[in-house]
Structure formats: structure tokens, C-alpha cells
N, CA, C and O atoms as a GROMACS GRO file, in nm:
protein
  220
    1MET      N    1   0.082  -0.119   0.000
    1MET     CA    2   0.000   0.000   0.000
    1MET      C    3   0.087   0.126   0.000
    1MET      O    4   0.061   0.219  -0.076
    2ASP      N    5   0.189   0.131   0.083
    2ASP     CA    6   0.277   0.248   0.088
    2ASP      C    7   0.345   0.274  -0.046
    2ASP      O    8   0.364   0.389  -0.085
    3GLU      N    9   0.380   0.167  -0.116
    3GLU     CA   10   0.444   0.182  -0.246
    3GLU      C   11   0.347   0.245  -0.346
    3GLU      O   12   0.386   0.330  -0.426
    4ARG      N   13   0.222   0.203  -0.342
    4ARG     CA   14   0.120   0.258  -0.432
    4ARG      C   15   0.097   0.407  -0.404
    4ARG      O   16   0.083   0.487  -0.496
    5ILE      N   17   0.092   0.442  -0.277
    5ILE     CA   18   0.075   0.584  -0.239
    5ILE      C   19   0.193   0.665  -0.289
    5ILE      O   20   0.175   0.776  -0.340
    6ALA      N   21   0.314   0.612  -0.275
    6ALA     CA   22   0.433   0.682  -0.324
    6ALA      C   23   0.426   0.702  -0.475
    6ALA      O   24   0.465   0.807  -0.524
    7GLU      N   25   0.376   0.602  -0.549
    7GLU     CA   26   0.361   0.614  -0.694
    7GLU      C   27   0.261   0.723  -0.729
    7GLU      O   28   0.285   0.803  -0.820
    8ILE      N   29   0.149   0.726  -0.658
    8ILE     CA   30   0.046   0.827  -0.683
    8ILE      C   31   0.102   0.966  -0.657
    8ILE      O   32   0.083   1.056  -0.738
    9LEU      N   33   0.171   0.983  -0.545
    9LEU     CA   34   0.228   1.113  -0.511
    9LEU      C   35   0.333   1.156  -0.614
    9LEU      O   36   0.338   1.273  -0.651
   10LYS      N   37   0.414   1.063  -0.659
   10LYS     CA   38   0.515   1.094  -0.760
   10LYS      C   39   0.448   1.139  -0.889
   10LYS      O   40   0.493   1.235  -0.952
   11ASP      N   41   0.342   1.070  -0.929
   11ASP     CA   42   0.269   1.106  -1.050
   11ASP      C   43   0.206   1.244  -1.037
   11ASP      O   44   0.215   1.326  -1.128
   12LEU      N   45   0.142   1.271  -0.925
   12LEU     CA   46   0.077   1.400  -0.904
   12LEU      C   47   0.179   1.513  -0.897
   12LEU      O   48   0.154   1.623  -0.947
   13TYR      N   49   0.293   1.488  -0.836
   13TYR     CA   50   0.400   1.587  -0.830
   13TYR      C   51   0.448   1.620  -0.972
   13TYR      O   52   0.468   1.736  -1.007
   14GLY      N   53   0.465   1.517  -1.053
   14GLY     CA   54   0.508   1.538  -1.192
   14GLY      C   55   0.407   1.619  -1.270
   14GLY      O   56   0.444   1.707  -1.348
   15ARG      N   57   0.279   1.592  -1.250
   15ARG     CA   58   0.175   1.668  -1.319
   15ARG      C   59   0.173   1.813  -1.273
   15ARG      O   60   0.159   1.904  -1.355
   16ALA      N   61   0.188   1.834  -1.142
   16ALA     CA   62   0.190   1.972  -1.090
   16ALA      C   63   0.308   2.049  -1.147
   16ALA      O   64   0.293   2.165  -1.186
   17MET      N   65   0.424   1.988  -1.153
   17MET     CA   66   0.542   2.055  -1.208
   17MET      C   67   0.524   2.086  -1.356
   17MET      O   68   0.568   2.191  -1.403
   18ALA      N   69   0.459   1.996  -1.430
   18ALA     CA   70   0.434   2.021  -1.572
   18ALA      C   71   0.342   2.141  -1.590
   18ALA      O   72   0.363   2.222  -1.680
   19ILE      N   73   0.241   2.152  -1.506
   19ILE     CA   74   0.149   2.266  -1.513
   19ILE      C   75   0.223   2.395  -1.482
   19ILE      O   76   0.204   2.496  -1.550
   20LEU      N   77   0.308   2.392  -1.380
   20LEU     CA   78   0.385   2.512  -1.345
   20LEU      C   79   0.480   2.552  -1.457
   20LEU      O   80   0.493   2.670  -1.487
   21ARG      N   81   0.546   2.454  -1.519
   21ARG     CA   82   0.635   2.484  -1.631
   21ARG      C   83   0.557   2.540  -1.749
   21ARG      O   84   0.601   2.635  -1.815
   22GLU      N   85   0.441   2.482  -1.775
   22GLU     CA   86   0.359   2.527  -1.888
   22GLU      C   87   0.315   2.672  -1.872
   22GLU      O   88   0.301   2.744  -1.970
   23HIS      N   89   0.293   2.713  -1.749
   23HIS     CA   90   0.242   2.848  -1.721
   23HIS      C   91   0.346   2.937  -1.653
   23HIS      O   92   0.311   3.031  -1.583
   24ALA      N   93   0.473   2.907  -1.674
   24ALA     CA   94   0.581   2.981  -1.608
   24ALA      C   95   0.578   3.129  -1.644
   24ALA      O   96   0.603   3.213  -1.558
   25GLY      N   97   0.548   3.161  -1.768
   25GLY     CA   98   0.542   3.302  -1.810
   25GLY      C   99   0.435   3.379  -1.735
   25GLY      O  100   0.458   3.491  -1.690
   26LEU      N  101   0.318   3.319  -1.722
   26LEU     CA  102   0.209   3.383  -1.649
   26LEU      C  103   0.245   3.399  -1.502
   26LEU      O  104   0.221   3.504  -1.442
   27LEU      N  105   0.303   3.295  -1.444
   27LEU     CA  106   0.343   3.303  -1.303
   27LEU      C  107   0.445   3.415  -1.281
   27LEU      O  108   0.439   3.487  -1.181
   28GLU      N  109   0.539   3.428  -1.374
   28GLU     CA  110   0.640   3.533  -1.365
   28GLU      C  111   0.574   3.671  -1.375
   28GLU      O  112   0.608   3.762  -1.298
   29SER      N  113   0.483   3.687  -1.469
   29SER     CA  114   0.414   3.816  -1.487
   29SER      C  115   0.333   3.853  -1.362
   29SER      O  116   0.338   3.967  -1.316
   30VAL      N  117   0.260   3.757  -1.309
   30VAL     CA  118   0.180   3.783  -1.189
   30VAL      C  119   0.271   3.817  -1.072
   30VAL      O  120   0.243   3.910  -0.996
   31SER      N  121   0.380   3.743  -1.058
   31SER     CA  122   0.474   3.770  -0.948
   31SER      C  123   0.532   3.910  -0.957
   31SER      O  124   0.538   3.982  -0.857
   32ARG      N  125   0.576   3.948  -1.078
   32ARG     CA  126   0.633   4.083  -1.096
   32ARG      C  127   0.531   4.190  -1.061
   32ARG      O  128   0.562   4.286  -0.990
   33ARG      N  129   0.409   4.174  -1.111
   33ARG     CA  130   0.305   4.273  -1.084
   33ARG      C  131   0.272   4.279  -0.936
   33ARG      O  132   0.250   4.388  -0.882
   34LEU      N  133   0.268   4.166  -0.868
   34LEU     CA  134   0.239   4.166  -0.724
   34LEU      C  135   0.351   4.232  -0.645
   34LEU      O  136   0.325   4.300  -0.544
   35LEU      N  137   0.475   4.214  -0.688
   35LEU     CA  138   0.585   4.282  -0.620
   35LEU      C  139   0.574   4.433  -0.637
   35LEU      O  140   0.610   4.508  -0.546
   36GLU      N  141   0.525   4.477  -0.751
   36GLU     CA  142   0.509   4.620  -0.777
   36GLU      C  143   0.390   4.679  -0.702
   36GLU      O  144   0.400   4.786  -0.642
   37MET      N  145   0.277   4.609  -0.707
   37MET     CA  146   0.151   4.667  -0.661
   37MET      C  147   0.094   4.604  -0.534
   37MET      O  148   0.004   4.662  -0.472
   38GLU      N  149   0.143   4.490  -0.494
   38GLU     CA  150   0.100   4.415  -0.376
   38GLU      C  151  -0.038   4.349  -0.388
   38GLU      O  152  -0.072   4.266  -0.304
   39SER      N  153  -0.115   4.385  -0.488
   39SER     CA  154  -0.243   4.318  -0.511
   39SER      C  155  -0.283   4.336  -0.656
   39SER      O  156  -0.232   4.424  -0.726
   40LEU      N  157  -0.375   4.252  -0.700
   40LEU     CA  158  -0.427   4.259  -0.836
   40LEU      C  159  -0.578   4.248  -0.831
   40LEU      O  160  -0.634   4.168  -0.755
   41SER      N  161  -0.643   4.327  -0.911
   41SER     CA  162  -0.788   4.312  -0.925
   41SER      C  163  -0.813   4.195  -1.021
   41SER      O  164  -0.722   4.147  -1.089
   42GLU      N  165  -0.935   4.151  -1.024
   42GLU     CA  166  -0.970   4.044  -1.118
   42GLU      C  167  -0.943   4.087  -1.261
   42GLU      O  168  -0.890   4.010  -1.341
   43SER      N  169  -0.978   4.210  -1.295
   43SER     CA  170  -0.957   4.257  -1.432
   43SER      C  171  -0.808   4.266  -1.467
   43SER      O  172  -0.769   4.236  -1.580
   44GLU      N  173  -0.724   4.307  -1.371
   44GLU     CA  174  -0.580   4.312  -1.395
   44GLU      C  175  -0.524   4.171  -1.418
   44GLU      O  176  -0.441   4.149  -1.506
   45PHE      N  177  -0.572   4.076  -1.336
   45PHE     CA  178  -0.527   3.938  -1.353
   45PHE      C  179  -0.570   3.884  -1.489
   45PHE      O  180  -0.492   3.819  -1.559
   46ARG      N  181  -0.694   3.911  -1.527
   46ARG     CA  182  -0.744   3.863  -1.656
   46ARG      C  183  -0.665   3.924  -1.772
   46ARG      O  184  -0.641   3.857  -1.872
   47GLU      N  185  -0.624   4.049  -1.759
   47GLU     CA  186  -0.543   4.114  -1.862
   47GLU      C  187  -0.406   4.045  -1.874
   47GLU      O  188  -0.357   4.022  -1.984
   48LEU      N  189  -0.344   4.014  -1.761
   48LEU     CA  190  -0.217   3.941  -1.764
   48LEU      C  191  -0.236   3.804  -1.830
   48LEU      O  192  -0.152   3.761  -1.909
   49LEU      N  193  -0.344   3.738  -1.797
   49LEU     CA  194  -0.374   3.608  -1.855
   49LEU      C  195  -0.391   3.619  -2.006
   49LEU      O  196  -0.335   3.539  -2.081
   50ARG      N  197  -0.467   3.719  -2.051
   50ARG     CA  198  -0.487   3.739  -2.195
   50ARG      C  199  -0.354   3.767  -2.266
   50ARG      O  200  -0.330   3.714  -2.374
   51SER      N  201  -0.270   3.848  -2.205
   51SER     CA  202  -0.142   3.882  -2.270
   51SER      C  203  -0.050   3.760  -2.279
   51SER      O  204   0.024   3.746  -2.377
   52GLU      N  205  -0.054   3.672  -2.181
   52GLU     CA  206   0.028   3.551  -2.186
   52GLU      C  207  -0.025   3.452  -2.287
   52GLU      O  208   0.053   3.386  -2.356
   53VAL      N  209  -0.155   3.441  -2.298
   53VAL     CA  210  -0.215   3.350  -2.395
   53VAL      C  211  -0.184   3.397  -2.537
   53VAL      O  212  -0.166   3.315  -2.627
   54ALA      N  213  -0.179   3.529  -2.556
   54ALA     CA  214  -0.150   3.585  -2.689
   54ALA      C  215  -0.007   3.552  -2.734
   54ALA      O  216   0.020   3.546  -2.854
   55HIS      N  217   0.083   3.531  -2.640
   55HIS     CA  218   0.223   3.499  -2.676
   55HIS      C  219   0.228   3.359  -2.717
   55HIS      O  220   0.334   3.308  -2.752
   0.00000   0.00000   0.00000
């Protein structure tokens, strides 16, 4: 049972890392903006999302 749990966790970790890598540009943009402004409105976040999708 412990081995199966370890396999599941390893798989989920790999999927999470793939998602983070896939969206690294968006994460970087959001991080930079939060460092500048300390918060984002929904519309500001959506604009960052749109600009990243356009790239």
C-alpha cells in the first residue's frame, strides 16, 4: 500500500510541475506585478492572462 501511495504522489508531483512549467510566463508576470503593486484586481489578472495566452 505504501508503495502505491508513493507512486500516486510521484505522478501528481510530476503533473503539478508540468502545469507550473507550462504556465511559467504567467506566473512570472503575476509575481512581478504583485511585487510592484501588492495586489491585483480580477480585471488586472485577466489582462495578464490574456497577454500571456496571446504569446
